Each structure stands twice: as C-alpha cells, then as structure tokens.
KOLLUMMI-493330 format. One record per residue (C-alpha): residue number from 0; x, y, z. Coordinates in pm, 1 decimal. Layout:
N
nr, px, py, pz
NUM, X, Y, Z
...
REM end
This chain:
285
nr, px, py, pz
0, -6006.2, 5364.7, -7635.8
1, -5911.0, 5373.8, -7313.1
2, -5847.5, 5077.2, -7072.9
3, -6183.7, 5147.7, -6898.4
4, -6400.6, 5257.6, -7184.1
5, -6700.7, 5100.5, -7174.9
6, -6734.1, 5087.3, -6875.3
7, -7086.9, 5275.9, -6928.1
8, -7208.1, 4993.1, -7018.6
9, -7203.5, 4764.0, -6762.8
10, -7362.6, 5088.2, -6520.9
11, -6980.0, 5255.9, -6432.5
12, -7003.6, 5535.5, -6656.9
13, -6839.8, 5701.8, -6419.2
14, -6551.9, 5543.7, -6401.5
15, -6408.7, 5586.7, -6815.5
16, -6175.5, 5848.8, -6765.2
17, -6137.9, 5761.8, -6362.9
18, -5693.0, 5803.1, -6351.3
19, -5553.9, 5446.1, -6269.3
20, -5272.0, 5534.4, -6032.8
21, -5402.1, 5879.1, -5912.4
22, -5292.2, 5879.6, -5509.9
23, -5492.8, 5915.1, -5254.9
24, -5427.1, 6191.4, -4981.2
25, -5335.8, 6070.3, -4666.1
26, -5552.8, 6126.9, -4387.5
27, -5298.3, 6249.4, -4135.9
28, -5184.9, 6053.8, -3913.0
29, -5394.3, 5943.2, -3591.1
30, -5150.4, 5980.8, -3256.3
31, -5270.3, 5666.2, -3027.1
32, -5549.0, 5684.3, -2758.5
33, -5278.7, 5793.5, -2409.6
34, -5343.2, 5486.9, -2197.5
35, -5606.0, 5499.4, -1898.9
36, -5390.0, 5674.2, -1596.5
37, -5368.5, 5418.8, -1366.0
38, -5681.3, 5404.1, -1094.9
39, -5499.8, 5555.6, -773.5
40, -5496.0, 5251.8, -483.5
41, -5760.5, 5338.4, -226.8
42, -5639.3, 5345.9, 138.2
43, -5686.2, 5044.5, 378.7
44, -5995.7, 5098.9, 506.9
45, -6015.9, 4855.3, 816.3
46, -6391.6, 4824.4, 773.6
47, -6311.2, 4629.8, 428.5
48, -6139.2, 4303.2, 613.2
49, -6464.0, 4309.2, 836.0
50, -6776.7, 4179.6, 804.6
51, -7118.0, 4078.0, 1079.6
52, -7128.8, 3739.4, 1194.9
53, -7425.0, 3550.0, 1398.6
54, -7378.5, 3399.3, 1717.7
55, -7614.9, 3225.7, 1980.2
56, -7448.1, 3299.9, 2381.5
57, -7413.1, 2999.6, 2496.4
58, -7475.3, 3137.3, 2831.5
59, -7800.2, 3361.6, 2794.7
60, -7953.3, 3176.6, 2493.1
61, -7989.5, 3556.0, 2317.0
62, -7877.3, 3607.8, 1927.6
63, -7620.5, 3888.1, 1824.6
64, -7398.6, 3952.1, 1633.9
65, -6992.5, 4117.9, 1601.3
66, -6704.4, 4178.5, 1412.7
67, -6500.4, 3909.9, 1306.1
68, -6243.6, 3867.6, 1029.2
69, -6317.9, 3812.1, 651.8
70, -6117.6, 3510.3, 532.2
71, -5768.9, 3630.2, 334.9
72, -5889.3, 3978.7, 285.8
73, -5612.2, 4068.8, 567.9
74, -5260.8, 4060.9, 392.4
75, -4947.4, 3818.5, 629.3
76, -4638.8, 4004.5, 596.3
77, -4445.0, 3808.3, 886.3
78, -4504.0, 3676.0, 1175.0
79, -4276.9, 3766.1, 1563.6
80, -4110.0, 3580.1, 1769.9
81, -4375.6, 3417.4, 1917.7
82, -4607.3, 3317.1, 1676.0
83, -4827.2, 3678.2, 1618.4
84, -4903.9, 3701.1, 1237.5
85, -4811.9, 4076.7, 1137.3
86, -5048.0, 4249.2, 936.2
87, -5006.0, 4554.0, 675.5
88, -5190.3, 4812.6, 861.0
89, -5371.1, 4553.7, 1060.4
90, -5396.5, 4350.2, 1349.8
91, -5644.0, 4046.5, 1321.4
92, -5617.3, 3985.5, 1651.9
93, -5790.4, 4244.8, 1815.8
94, -6115.4, 4142.2, 1710.3
95, -6074.0, 3795.3, 1828.0
96, -6291.2, 3817.4, 2113.5
97, -6631.6, 3729.2, 2113.8
98, -6887.6, 3933.5, 2382.5
99, -7229.9, 3892.0, 2425.3
100, -7376.2, 4212.6, 2483.5
101, -7634.8, 4085.5, 2643.7
102, -7487.9, 3880.4, 2948.5
103, -7153.2, 4021.6, 2895.5
104, -6972.9, 3683.9, 2855.0
105, -6661.2, 3724.6, 2651.8
106, -6403.5, 3455.6, 2513.4
107, -6166.7, 3417.9, 2222.0
108, -6341.4, 3286.8, 1948.5
109, -6196.8, 2953.9, 1906.8
110, -6325.2, 2925.8, 2284.8
111, -6687.0, 3035.7, 2191.4
112, -6909.3, 2681.1, 2187.5
113, -7171.4, 2507.7, 2385.2
114, -7085.2, 2522.5, 2739.1
115, -7083.2, 2242.4, 3037.6
116, -7371.4, 2320.1, 3277.3
117, -7136.9, 2380.8, 3544.9
118, -6940.9, 2677.0, 3353.0
119, -7279.4, 2808.0, 3299.4
120, -7396.2, 2809.0, 3638.7
121, -7066.1, 2963.0, 3751.9
122, -7063.4, 3282.3, 3432.7
123, -7433.5, 3316.1, 3577.1
124, -7341.4, 3361.4, 3859.9
125, -7014.0, 3530.8, 3869.8
126, -7032.5, 3779.6, 3509.7
127, -7424.5, 3759.4, 3374.8
128, -7549.5, 4113.2, 3338.1
129, -7258.6, 4272.9, 3542.0
130, -7061.1, 4367.7, 3243.3
131, -7117.1, 4727.3, 3114.2
132, -6992.4, 4936.5, 2877.4
133, -6725.2, 4718.1, 2680.6
134, -6641.5, 4872.1, 2314.2
135, -6857.8, 4727.4, 2027.2
136, -6780.0, 4960.3, 1771.0
137, -6768.7, 4861.0, 1405.6
138, -6399.7, 4907.4, 1375.7
139, -6249.6, 4830.9, 1730.2
140, -5923.9, 5059.7, 1874.4
141, -5628.3, 4883.7, 2063.6
142, -5799.9, 5031.4, 2360.6
143, -6143.6, 4883.2, 2242.0
144, -5955.8, 4531.4, 2248.1
145, -5736.4, 4521.4, 2542.4
146, -6088.5, 4578.8, 2722.5
147, -6243.3, 4306.9, 2575.9
148, -5899.5, 4086.9, 2629.2
149, -5975.1, 4141.1, 2977.1
150, -6339.9, 4057.4, 2964.6
151, -6254.7, 3709.4, 2811.1
152, -5944.6, 3686.7, 3074.0
153, -6261.6, 3699.2, 3361.4
154, -6467.2, 3502.7, 3229.2
155, -6210.1, 3226.6, 3125.0
156, -6158.6, 3239.3, 3571.7
157, -6485.7, 3289.4, 3686.5
158, -6560.6, 2935.6, 3455.7
159, -6284.2, 2739.6, 3592.6
160, -6149.7, 2779.6, 3216.0
161, -5815.1, 2531.4, 3145.0
162, -5437.1, 2719.4, 3180.2
163, -5418.2, 2654.5, 2806.0
164, -5724.8, 2859.4, 2703.6
165, -5612.8, 3148.1, 2987.0
166, -5287.4, 3141.8, 2900.0
167, -5358.6, 3181.6, 2465.6
168, -5582.2, 3519.0, 2580.7
169, -5324.9, 3666.9, 2780.9
170, -5070.9, 3567.3, 2474.9
171, -5318.7, 3691.5, 2247.0
172, -5372.0, 4028.4, 2471.9
173, -4974.2, 4118.8, 2464.5
174, -5009.4, 4111.6, 2046.0
175, -5283.8, 4359.7, 2089.0
176, -5093.5, 4566.5, 2361.4
177, -4759.7, 4490.6, 2097.6
178, -4973.2, 4647.4, 1816.2
179, -5056.6, 4947.0, 1997.9
180, -4735.6, 5019.0, 2125.9
181, -4614.1, 4965.8, 1726.6
182, -4860.1, 5226.2, 1667.5
183, -4800.2, 5497.0, 1912.8
184, -4714.4, 5825.7, 1716.8
185, -4334.5, 6022.9, 1825.3
186, -4513.1, 6318.4, 1801.8
187, -4689.4, 6225.9, 2162.6
188, -4600.1, 6454.5, 2426.7
189, -4567.2, 6194.8, 2658.4
190, -4427.3, 5884.2, 2432.9
191, -4115.5, 5776.7, 2668.8
192, -4408.9, 5717.3, 2962.4
193, -4670.8, 5570.9, 2763.7
194, -4426.6, 5327.1, 2544.6
195, -4272.2, 5210.1, 2951.4
196, -4597.7, 5169.4, 3097.9
197, -4710.2, 4984.1, 2727.5
198, -4388.4, 4721.6, 2776.5
199, -4479.8, 4638.8, 3177.6
200, -4819.9, 4509.3, 3030.3
201, -4724.8, 4349.1, 2722.8
202, -4489.8, 4199.7, 2970.8
203, -4709.5, 4101.2, 3226.5
204, -4935.9, 3954.4, 2969.7
205, -4664.3, 3754.4, 2826.9
206, -4540.1, 3622.6, 3165.0
207, -4894.6, 3530.1, 3273.8
208, -4872.9, 3348.7, 2890.9
209, -4581.7, 3161.8, 2967.9
210, -4630.8, 3037.5, 3302.5
211, -5016.0, 2919.6, 3184.1
212, -4863.0, 2686.8, 2917.3
213, -4612.5, 2567.9, 3118.4
214, -4860.2, 2472.2, 3356.3
215, -5097.8, 2297.6, 3083.1
216, -4835.6, 2149.5, 2895.2
217, -4804.3, 1903.2, 3224.7
218, -5140.8, 1831.1, 3288.1
219, -5293.3, 1862.0, 2936.6
220, -5389.7, 1689.5, 2568.4
221, -5272.6, 1770.0, 2267.3
222, -5358.1, 1984.7, 2040.8
223, -5343.3, 2266.9, 2285.3
224, -5488.7, 2598.2, 2223.3
225, -5500.8, 2506.1, 1871.7
226, -5119.6, 2400.4, 1916.4
227, -4932.5, 2078.6, 1847.0
228, -4660.1, 1989.9, 2064.3
229, -4371.0, 2122.3, 1875.0
230, -4517.8, 2389.7, 1815.7
231, -4580.9, 2509.4, 2226.8
232, -4210.6, 2401.6, 2277.7
233, -4108.5, 2630.3, 2061.5
234, -4351.6, 2905.5, 2182.2
235, -4235.2, 2839.6, 2517.6
236, -3882.1, 2820.9, 2446.1
237, -3945.0, 3201.4, 2316.8
238, -4141.3, 3319.6, 2633.3
239, -3848.8, 3138.0, 2855.8
240, -3566.9, 3340.1, 2653.6
241, -3696.1, 3658.3, 2722.3
242, -3703.1, 3617.1, 3075.8
243, -3411.0, 3462.5, 3078.0
244, -3548.9, 3182.3, 3236.4
245, -3241.9, 3002.8, 2964.7
246, -3257.2, 2636.1, 3149.6
247, -3644.2, 2626.3, 2974.5
248, -3486.5, 2739.6, 2711.4
249, -3220.7, 2538.1, 2577.1
250, -3451.3, 2209.9, 2723.0
251, -3745.4, 2327.0, 2482.9
252, -3482.4, 2387.2, 2195.3
253, -3324.7, 2009.9, 2218.8
254, -3640.8, 1898.9, 2266.0
255, -3746.5, 2032.1, 1908.4
256, -3398.0, 1990.9, 1747.8
257, -3358.7, 1589.0, 1869.2
258, -3756.0, 1568.7, 1750.1
259, -3818.3, 1302.6, 1459.2
260, -4173.9, 1455.6, 1374.9
261, -4051.0, 1883.6, 1408.9
262, -4006.8, 2035.1, 1046.7
263, -3695.7, 2165.7, 888.6
264, -3863.7, 2511.4, 944.6
265, -3931.3, 2510.1, 1251.3
266, -3594.8, 2339.7, 1329.5
267, -3449.9, 2583.9, 1101.4
268, -3629.0, 2867.9, 1393.9
269, -3509.5, 2667.8, 1701.1
270, -3145.7, 2656.0, 1581.0
271, -3186.8, 3130.1, 1577.5
272, -3313.9, 3089.3, 1925.4
273, -3027.4, 2840.7, 2079.0
274, -2800.6, 3067.8, 1912.6
275, -3005.3, 3444.7, 2061.7
276, -3036.4, 3230.5, 2441.4
277, -2665.2, 3155.5, 2370.4
278, -2519.8, 3517.3, 2292.7
279, -2742.1, 3628.1, 2614.9
280, -2613.2, 3401.5, 2818.0
281, -2262.6, 3512.0, 2741.0
282, -2356.4, 3895.9, 2783.1
283, -2342.6, 3972.6, 2409.3
284, -2693.0, 4129.6, 2368.9
REM end
C-alpha cells in the first residue's frame, strides 16, 4: 500500500504512483533585463523658453504679439556685480524690449503700460510710422536685441521718460552687449577688433546708466526702476568703481554698511566692493 494509493477513488489516479521527492528540473536562471539606457539630454533650444504674448500698443492701440521668456524655464547660474542675472546658455535681457510692429513704439516690458496723452502725442509725432526693419524673429540674435534696445532708448527720449527709465534701458543694453562679447568665437579672424568695439559699446551704455541713475537718485522716489534705495546705491557703487569715481563709490558703500534696513547679503557684497575699491585706489588691481 502506497502513501498515495486510493487517490484514484478521489479522481487523482495519475498521482497514485507519483515520486514524492522527485526533483523538478530547474529552469535556467534568466538574466535580469539591462536597465534602459539613460535618455540623452536634448541640446538647449532657446525657442523652448519663449512664448508668444499678446499686447495692445498704448500709442496706436493696435494688437500684436511679442516673444517673452517663460517664467522658471531658464536656469540661473549667478549674477554679475552690476546686477545682471546670468543664465546657462541664455540671455533673457534680449527679450526685455517690446516694440509695436505698427507704429514702432518701443520700451522695456516693465514700462509697457497705458501712457499719458501728452506722451502719446509726442510718440506719434516723433516715432509713429518712422521705424523700419526692426528684428522680430522667433529667436533674437544679440545684434537683433541691441537694435531693439536702441529703439526703446529713442522712444524713451521722445516721450521724455524719467531718467531712471532711460538709465535702465542703458543698463540692460550693456548686459546684452556683454552677452554678445562673451559669445564671440576665439576663431573670429577679427577677434581683437570686435572685442575692443564691444568693450567700448558696453562702457558707453554703462556710463549712460550711471549718469541717469545718479540724476534719478536726486529727484525721483522709490522704488526706482524696480529697485529700492539700498539696491540702487549698491549698483551706483559698482558703476562708480568701474569708472574710477571712487568718492561716489565710497559714499554709496558707506550708506549701505551703516543702513539699518540693508540685509546681510547686500552688506557682504558692499564689503567686497569696498575691498576692491581700496585695492584699486592703491593701484593693486
């Protein structure tokens, strides 16, 4: 009598003679599938951080679209001493000018808003219909952007904008020129001349910004061009040091370091600027 005899009565006759401890043939172990290869990171495409934004011109009342930067899409990697934000492979300031394709009025996005009738009249007489050939490509080159800043600066002069607005246009134009300078190829056969011209252009724009903000500081109220008093004083200190106007630089630095409202971060930057100014005055830089 086997242990399994009688299973036939239960309908399991095929198992009556089964080998209880018969080893099953082990299937060959299967190798785990290799992990999927990491996807190659797509190369940066400037178009991916831009979108079309609708607008209505405050001068001619016509509707149009312009290219703007998507919030949070560009990766910040630092800041220059004169507050220029630096981004990986991208210069957002190229897209900070809005120009009406119909009448030619241009301004920084910050100032694109309804205008007093007196300014509208000035712009219609001084700008309206006269601007031709302004670049409005899906992706702007540095030269395209610089041209657009020139139109914005001309418009600000014609409409008799505040000094702070004109100064901000000049400051941001300098940032764009610097961006172009940073991207000049070493292989350019005229490299030295190109770099010399760009350095001159950048300095000219920064000098105009310095003059404009110094004027504005004397007669305008804060916030000014989006800056509070401490931020503007720091910027003026940086620009003053750049142009060896050391008495102004030291005055701006002292204002920040003795301020009860300035935060520790900007005070630290002011101390670094102070050290730089002292070294320059001693001829060590």
